[in-house]
PDB file of N, CA, C and O in Angstrom, chain B, residues numbered from 101:
ATOM      1  N   MET B 101      53.292 108.295 102.603  1.00  0.00           N
ATOM      2  CA  MET B 101      53.408 109.795 102.776  1.00  0.00           C
ATOM      3  C   MET B 101      54.018 110.292 101.564  1.00  0.00           C
ATOM      4  O   MET B 101      55.044 109.731 101.179  1.00  0.00           O
ATOM      5  N   ASP B 102      53.473 111.404 100.806  1.00  0.00           N
ATOM      6  CA  ASP B 102      54.267 111.988  99.853  1.00  0.00           C
ATOM      7  C   ASP B 102      55.588 112.596  99.829  1.00  0.00           C
ATOM      8  O   ASP B 102      55.846 113.296 100.809  1.00  0.00           O
ATOM      9  N   GLU B 103      56.415 112.496  99.001  1.00  0.00           N
ATOM     10  CA  GLU B 103      57.674 113.188  99.219  1.00  0.00           C
ATOM     11  C   GLU B 103      57.538 114.736  98.558  1.00  0.00           C
ATOM     12  O   GLU B 103      56.806 115.037  97.614  1.00  0.00           O
ATOM     13  N   TYR B 104      58.318 115.520  99.204  1.00  0.00           N
ATOM     14  CA  TYR B 104      58.260 116.948  98.854  1.00  0.00           C
ATOM     15  C   TYR B 104      59.616 117.681  98.982  1.00  0.00           C
ATOM     16  O   TYR B 104      60.383 117.277  99.856  1.00  0.00           O
ATOM     17  N   GLN B 105      59.986 118.709  98.208  1.00  0.00           N
ATOM     18  CA  GLN B 105      61.222 119.427  98.192  1.00  0.00           C
ATOM     19  C   GLN B 105      60.798 120.840  97.959  1.00  0.00           C
ATOM     20  O   GLN B 105      59.828 121.162  97.272  1.00  0.00           O
ATOM     21  N   TRP B 106      61.687 121.746  98.654  1.00  0.00           N
ATOM     22  CA  TRP B 106      61.523 123.222  98.389  1.00  0.00           C
ATOM     23  C   TRP B 106      62.352 123.372  96.951  1.00  0.00           C
ATOM     24  O   TRP B 106      63.361 122.724  96.676  1.00  0.00           O
ATOM     25  N   ILE B 107      61.779 124.264  96.176  1.00  0.00           N
ATOM     26  CA  ILE B 107      62.291 124.831  95.072  1.00  0.00           C
ATOM     27  C   ILE B 107      63.582 125.757  95.322  1.00  0.00           C
ATOM     28  O   ILE B 107      63.452 126.708  96.092  1.00  0.00           O
ATOM     29  N   LYS B 108      64.649 125.552  94.791  1.00  0.00           N
ATOM     30  CA  LYS B 108      65.856 126.391  95.068  1.00  0.00           C
ATOM     31  C   LYS B 108      66.090 127.410  93.816  1.00  0.00           C
ATOM     32  O   LYS B 108      65.888 127.078  92.648  1.00  0.00           O
ATOM     33  N   CYS B 109      66.472 128.494  94.160  1.00  0.00           N
ATOM     34  CA  CYS B 109      66.636 129.525  93.053  1.00  0.00           C
ATOM     35  C   CYS B 109      67.672 129.081  92.151  1.00  0.00           C
ATOM     36  O   CYS B 109      68.769 128.665  92.524  1.00  0.00           O
ATOM     37  N   PRO B 110      67.213 129.202  90.712  1.00  0.00           N
ATOM     38  CA  PRO B 110      68.158 128.677  89.897  1.00  0.00           C
ATOM     39  C   PRO B 110      69.617 129.621  89.723  1.00  0.00           C
ATOM     40  O   PRO B 110      70.670 129.235  89.216  1.00  0.00           O
ATOM     41  N   VAL B 111      69.349 130.829  90.249  1.00  0.00           N
ATOM     42  CA  VAL B 111      70.366 131.868  90.093  1.00  0.00           C
ATOM     43  C   VAL B 111      71.410 131.740  91.294  1.00  0.00           C
ATOM     44  O   VAL B 111      72.619 131.580  91.125  1.00  0.00           O
ATOM     45  N   CYS B 112      70.770 131.833  92.530  1.00  0.00           N
ATOM     46  CA  CYS B 112      71.650 131.964  93.692  1.00  0.00           C
ATOM     47  C   CYS B 112      71.595 130.756  94.715  1.00  0.00           C
ATOM     48  O   CYS B 112      72.248 130.711  95.757  1.00  0.00           O
ATOM     49  N   GLY B 113      70.757 129.824  94.283  1.00  0.00           N
ATOM     50  CA  GLY B 113      70.752 128.562  95.090  1.00  0.00           C
ATOM     51  C   GLY B 113      70.150 128.395  96.353  1.00  0.00           C
ATOM     52  O   GLY B 113      70.189 127.360  97.020  1.00  0.00           O
ATOM     53  N   LYS B 114      69.468 129.685  96.727  1.00  0.00           N
ATOM     54  CA  LYS B 114      68.805 129.659  97.945  1.00  0.00           C
ATOM     55  C   LYS B 114      67.393 128.992  97.862  1.00  0.00           C
ATOM     56  O   LYS B 114      66.753 128.948  96.811  1.00  0.00           O
ATOM     57  N   ASN B 115      66.954 128.476  99.054  1.00  0.00           N
ATOM     58  CA  ASN B 115      65.499 127.964  99.086  1.00  0.00           C
ATOM     59  C   ASN B 115      64.358 129.230  98.645  1.00  0.00           C
ATOM     60  O   ASN B 115      64.481 130.296  99.248  1.00  0.00           O
ATOM     61  N   THR B 116      63.427 129.126  97.759  1.00  0.00           N
ATOM     62  CA  THR B 116      62.308 129.955  97.610  1.00  0.00           C
ATOM     63  C   THR B 116      61.189 129.244  98.647  1.00  0.00           C
ATOM     64  O   THR B 116      61.249 128.182  99.265  1.00  0.00           O
ATOM     65  N   ARG B 117      60.134 130.286  98.577  1.00  0.00           N
ATOM     66  CA  ARG B 117      58.907 129.886  99.224  1.00  0.00           C
ATOM     67  C   ARG B 117      57.986 128.978  98.700  1.00  0.00           C
ATOM     68  O   ARG B 117      56.850 128.992  99.174  1.00  0.00           O
ATOM     69  N   VAL B 118      58.306 128.074  97.677  1.00  0.00           N
ATOM     70  CA  VAL B 118      57.552 127.203  96.884  1.00  0.00           C
ATOM     71  C   VAL B 118      57.919 125.732  97.203  1.00  0.00           C
ATOM     72  O   VAL B 118      59.077 125.314  97.184  1.00  0.00           O
ATOM     73  N   LYS B 119      56.816 124.977  97.501  1.00  0.00           N
ATOM     74  CA  LYS B 119      57.205 123.603  97.836  1.00  0.00           C
ATOM     75  C   LYS B 119      56.674 122.750  96.778  1.00  0.00           C
ATOM     76  O   LYS B 119      55.597 123.034  96.253  1.00  0.00           O
ATOM     77  N   LEU B 120      57.354 121.713  96.421  1.00  0.00           N
ATOM     78  CA  LEU B 120      56.978 120.823  95.201  1.00  0.00           C
ATOM     79  C   LEU B 120      56.572 119.462  95.919  1.00  0.00           C
ATOM     80  O   LEU B 120      57.220 118.991  96.854  1.00  0.00           O
ATOM     81  N   MET B 121      55.518 118.926  95.422  1.00  0.00           N
ATOM     82  CA  MET B 121      55.360 117.392  95.880  1.00  0.00           C
ATOM     83  C   MET B 121      55.710 116.458  94.643  1.00  0.00           C
ATOM     84  O   MET B 121      55.902 116.932  93.523  1.00  0.00           O
ATOM     85  N   ASP B 122      55.780 115.139  94.912  1.00  0.00           N
ATOM     86  CA  ASP B 122      56.440 114.346  93.926  1.00  0.00           C
ATOM     87  C   ASP B 122      55.458 114.284  92.687  1.00  0.00           C
ATOM     88  O   ASP B 122      55.937 113.809  91.658  1.00  0.00           O
ATOM     89  N   ASP B 123      54.319 114.648  92.664  1.00  0.00           N
ATOM     90  CA  ASP B 123      53.425 114.686  91.581  1.00  0.00           C
ATOM     91  C   ASP B 123      53.054 115.892  91.002  1.00  0.00           C
ATOM     92  O   ASP B 123      52.127 115.999  90.200  1.00  0.00           O
ATOM     93  N   THR B 124      53.896 116.984  91.465  1.00  0.00           N
ATOM     94  CA  THR B 124      53.523 118.320  90.764  1.00  0.00           C
ATOM     95  C   THR B 124      54.200 118.577  89.569  1.00  0.00           C
ATOM     96  O   THR B 124      55.406 118.412  89.388  1.00  0.00           O
ATOM     97  N   GLU B 125      53.220 119.069  88.601  1.00  0.00           N
ATOM     98  CA  GLU B 125      53.867 119.715  87.383  1.00  0.00           C
ATOM     99  C   GLU B 125      53.431 121.048  87.086  1.00  0.00           C
ATOM    100  O   GLU B 125      52.263 121.437  87.072  1.00  0.00           O
ATOM    101  N   LEU B 126      54.516 121.748  86.837  1.00  0.00           N
ATOM    102  CA  LEU B 126      54.283 123.331  86.595  1.00  0.00           C
ATOM    103  C   LEU B 126      54.690 123.720  85.165  1.00  0.00           C
ATOM    104  O   LEU B 126      55.737 123.267  84.703  1.00  0.00           O
ATOM    105  N   LYS B 127      53.916 124.533  84.452  1.00  0.00           N
ATOM    106  CA  LYS B 127      54.214 125.008  83.009  1.00  0.00           C
ATOM    107  C   LYS B 127      54.165 126.564  83.026  1.00  0.00           C
ATOM    108  O   LYS B 127      53.082 127.121  83.205  1.00  0.00           O
ATOM    109  N   HIS B 128      55.399 127.338  82.831  1.00  0.00           N
ATOM    110  CA  HIS B 128      55.486 128.675  82.508  1.00  0.00           C
ATOM    111  C   HIS B 128      55.227 129.313  83.970  1.00  0.00           C
ATOM    112  O   HIS B 128      54.528 130.322  84.051  1.00  0.00           O
ATOM    113  N   PHE B 129      55.791 128.724  85.125  1.00  0.00           N
ATOM    114  CA  PHE B 129      55.440 129.308  86.532  1.00  0.00           C
ATOM    115  C   PHE B 129      56.680 130.354  86.679  1.00  0.00           C
ATOM    116  O   PHE B 129      57.870 130.127  86.463  1.00  0.00           O
ATOM    117  N   PRO B 130      56.072 131.547  87.103  1.00  0.00           N
ATOM    118  CA  PRO B 130      56.900 132.641  87.524  1.00  0.00           C
ATOM    119  C   PRO B 130      57.406 132.394  89.020  1.00  0.00           C
ATOM    120  O   PRO B 130      56.712 132.466  90.034  1.00  0.00           O
ATOM    121  N   LEU B 131      58.593 132.126  88.949  1.00  0.00           N
ATOM    122  CA  LEU B 131      59.360 131.856  90.433  1.00  0.00           C
ATOM    123  C   LEU B 131      60.098 132.984  90.797  1.00  0.00           C
ATOM    124  O   LEU B 131      61.028 133.322  90.065  1.00  0.00           O
ATOM    125  N   PHE B 132      59.832 133.645  91.839  1.00  0.00           N
ATOM    126  CA  PHE B 132      60.530 134.739  92.283  1.00  0.00           C
ATOM    127  C   PHE B 132      61.203 134.471  93.560  1.00  0.00           C
ATOM    128  O   PHE B 132      60.661 133.913  94.515  1.00  0.00           O
ATOM    129  N   CYS B 133      62.580 134.956  93.522  1.00  0.00           N
ATOM    130  CA  CYS B 133      63.635 134.733  94.683  1.00  0.00           C
ATOM    131  C   CYS B 133      63.754 136.104  95.400  1.00  0.00           C
ATOM    132  O   CYS B 133      64.233 137.099  94.857  1.00  0.00           O
ATOM    133  N   ARG B 134      63.238 136.066  96.765  1.00  0.00           N
ATOM    134  CA  ARG B 134      63.219 137.359  97.366  1.00  0.00           C
ATOM    135  C   ARG B 134      64.745 137.802  97.887  1.00  0.00           C
ATOM    136  O   ARG B 134      65.023 138.939  98.271  1.00  0.00           O
ATOM    137  N   LYS B 135      65.696 136.658  97.824  1.00  0.00           N
ATOM    138  CA  LYS B 135      66.995 137.041  98.279  1.00  0.00           C
ATOM    139  C   LYS B 135      67.962 137.613  97.295  1.00  0.00           C
ATOM    140  O   LYS B 135      68.851 138.407  97.603  1.00  0.00           O
ATOM    141  N   CYS B 136      67.710 137.113  95.965  1.00  0.00           N
ATOM    142  CA  CYS B 136      68.489 137.715  94.785  1.00  0.00           C
ATOM    143  C   CYS B 136      67.543 138.631  94.060  1.00  0.00           C
ATOM    144  O   CYS B 136      68.126 139.297  93.205  1.00  0.00           O
ATOM    145  N   ARG B 137      66.464 138.821  94.137  1.00  0.00           N
ATOM    146  CA  ARG B 137      65.555 139.596  93.502  1.00  0.00           C
ATOM    147  C   ARG B 137      65.445 139.231  91.994  1.00  0.00           C
ATOM    148  O   ARG B 137      65.447 140.105  91.127  1.00  0.00           O
ATOM    149  N   THR B 138      65.349 137.903  91.717  1.00  0.00           N
ATOM    150  CA  THR B 138      65.352 137.538  90.511  1.00  0.00           C
ATOM    151  C   THR B 138      64.012 136.684  90.119  1.00  0.00           C
ATOM    152  O   THR B 138      63.535 135.900  90.939  1.00  0.00           O
ATOM    153  N   GLU B 139      63.519 136.843  89.029  1.00  0.00           N
ATOM    154  CA  GLU B 139      62.255 136.239  88.509  1.00  0.00           C
ATOM    155  C   GLU B 139      62.572 135.239  87.466  1.00  0.00           C
ATOM    156  O   GLU B 139      63.134 135.724  86.485  1.00  0.00           O
ATOM    157  N   CYS B 140      62.359 133.997  87.430  1.00  0.00           N
ATOM    158  CA  CYS B 140      62.449 132.894  86.439  1.00  0.00           C
ATOM    159  C   CYS B 140      61.297 132.389  85.994  1.00  0.00           C
ATOM    160  O   CYS B 140      60.411 132.187  86.825  1.00  0.00           O
ATOM    161  N   ILE B 141      61.092 132.117  84.764  1.00  0.00           N
ATOM    162  CA  ILE B 141      59.975 131.401  84.346  1.00  0.00           C
ATOM    163  C   ILE B 141      60.477 129.982  84.207  1.00  0.00           C
ATOM    164  O   ILE B 141      61.413 129.706  83.457  1.00  0.00           O
ATOM    165  N   ILE B 142      59.751 128.960  85.043  1.00  0.00           N
ATOM    166  CA  ILE B 142      60.300 127.553  84.946  1.00  0.00           C
ATOM    167  C   ILE B 142      59.209 126.510  84.532  1.00  0.00           C
ATOM    168  O   ILE B 142      58.005 126.728  84.668  1.00  0.00           O
ATOM    169  N   ASN B 143      59.684 125.469  84.064  1.00  0.00           N
ATOM    170  CA  ASN B 143      58.762 124.330  83.878  1.00  0.00           C
ATOM    171  C   ASN B 143      59.328 123.081  85.057  1.00  0.00           C
ATOM    172  O   ASN B 143      60.523 122.848  85.238  1.00  0.00           O
ATOM    173  N   VAL B 144      58.382 122.483  85.664  1.00  0.00           N
ATOM    174  CA  VAL B 144      58.758 121.466  86.518  1.00  0.00           C
ATOM    175  C   VAL B 144      57.988 120.160  86.358  1.00  0.00           C
ATOM    176  O   VAL B 144      56.759 120.211  86.400  1.00  0.00           O
ATOM    177  N   LYS B 145      58.631 118.947  86.172  1.00  0.00           N
ATOM    178  CA  LYS B 145      57.841 117.778  86.137  1.00  0.00           C
ATOM    179  C   LYS B 145      59.019 116.820  86.796  1.00  0.00           C
ATOM    180  O   LYS B 145      60.175 116.703  86.389  1.00  0.00           O
ATOM    181  N   GLN B 146      58.401 116.169  87.926  1.00  0.00           N
ATOM    182  CA  GLN B 146      59.000 115.119  88.738  1.00  0.00           C
ATOM    183  C   GLN B 146      60.285 115.689  89.145  1.00  0.00           C
ATOM    184  O   GLN B 146      61.341 115.143  88.827  1.00  0.00           O
ATOM    185  N   PHE B 147      60.239 116.761  89.835  1.00  0.00           N
ATOM    186  CA  PHE B 147      61.324 117.444  90.633  1.00  0.00           C
ATOM    187  C   PHE B 147      62.494 117.960  89.509  1.00  0.00           C
ATOM    188  O   PHE B 147      63.566 118.384  89.940  1.00  0.00           O
ATOM    189  N   LYS B 148      62.261 117.909  88.206  1.00  0.00           N
ATOM    190  CA  LYS B 148      63.231 118.359  87.255  1.00  0.00           C
ATOM    191  C   LYS B 148      62.832 119.584  86.792  1.00  0.00           C
ATOM    192  O   LYS B 148      61.758 119.680  86.198  1.00  0.00           O
ATOM    193  N   ILE B 149      63.669 120.715  87.010  1.00  0.00           N
ATOM    194  CA  ILE B 149      63.291 122.179  86.795  1.00  0.00           C
ATOM    195  C   ILE B 149      64.099 122.496  85.466  1.00  0.00           C
ATOM    196  O   ILE B 149      65.289 122.219  85.318  1.00  0.00           O
ATOM    197  N   GLU B 150      63.306 123.105  84.533  1.00  0.00           N
ATOM    198  CA  GLU B 150      63.799 123.570  83.385  1.00  0.00           C
ATOM    199  C   GLU B 150      63.564 125.229  83.344  1.00  0.00           C
ATOM    200  O   GLU B 150      62.441 125.733  83.343  1.00  0.00           O
ATOM    201  N   VAL B 151      64.719 125.933  83.314  1.00  0.00           N
ATOM    202  CA  VAL B 151      64.443 127.391  83.440  1.00  0.00           C
ATOM    203  C   VAL B 151      64.448 127.966  82.080  1.00  0.00           C
ATOM    204  O   VAL B 151      65.478 128.012  81.408  1.00  0.00           O
ATOM    205  N   LEU B 152      63.246 128.427  81.649  1.00  0.00           N
ATOM    206  CA  LEU B 152      63.024 129.182  80.224  1.00  0.00           C
ATOM    207  C   LEU B 152      63.602 130.808  80.150  1.00  0.00           C
ATOM    208  O   LEU B 152      64.172 131.281  79.168  1.00  0.00           O
ATOM    209  N   GLU B 153      63.350 131.441  81.258  1.00  0.00           N
ATOM    210  CA  GLU B 153      63.643 132.844  81.116  1.00  0.00           C
ATOM    211  C   GLU B 153      64.223 133.305  82.598  1.00  0.00           C
ATOM    212  O   GLU B 153      63.871 132.725  83.626  1.00  0.00           O
ATOM    213  N   LYS B 154      65.012 134.250  82.591  1.00  0.00           N
ATOM    214  CA  LYS B 154      65.489 134.793  83.881  1.00  0.00           C
ATOM    215  C   LYS B 154      65.493 136.517  83.586  1.00  0.00           C
ATOM    216  O   LYS B 154      65.688 137.089  82.513  1.00  0.00           O
ATOM    217  N   ARG B 155      65.235 137.052  84.806  1.00  0.00           N
ATOM    218  CA  ARG B 155      65.316 138.470  84.754  1.00  0.00           C
ATOM    219  C   ARG B 155      65.581 139.245  86.007  1.00  0.00           C
ATOM    220  O   ARG B 155      64.857 138.901  86.941  1.00  0.00           O
ATOM    221  N   LYS B 156      66.283 140.033  86.221  1.00  0.00           N
ATOM    222  CA  LYS B 156      66.659 140.679  87.417  1.00  0.00           C
ATOM    223  C   LYS B 156      65.544 141.730  87.632  1.00  0.00           C
ATOM    224  O   LYS B 156      65.158 142.363  86.650  1.00  0.00           O
ATOM    225  N   LEU B 157      65.050 141.939  88.734  1.00  0.00           N
ATOM    226  CA  LEU B 157      64.049 142.994  89.044  1.00  0.00           C
ATOM    227  C   LEU B 157      64.694 144.044  89.913  1.00  0.00           C
ATOM    228  O   LEU B 157      65.315 143.819  90.951  1.00  0.00           O
ATOM    229  N   GLU B 158      64.461 145.263  89.341  1.00  0.00           N
ATOM    230  CA  GLU B 158      65.110 146.480  90.048  1.00  0.00           C
ATOM    231  C   GLU B 158      64.051 147.103  91.128  1.00  0.00           C
ATOM    232  O   GLU B 158      62.838 147.157  90.922  1.00  0.00           O
ATOM    233  N   LYS B 159      64.640 147.520  92.197  1.00  0.00           N
ATOM    234  CA  LYS B 159      63.761 148.157  93.134  1.00  0.00           C
ATOM    235  C   LYS B 159      63.291 149.476  92.794  1.00  0.00           C
ATOM    236  O   LYS B 159      62.535 150.078  93.556  1.00  0.00           O
TER     237      LYS B 159
END
């Protein structure tokens, strides 16, 4: 069975709605946190998350 993890927001630390499998790779992925309303551009490889850019979205 494949291993998986939920991506946590790099700003507030809460779970997002995105799940990663152990072989998932993302490049320049726009991750949105609905709790702190922040969008981060991330790269992911083998559950290692690298944050490229953060920006707070206003309502």
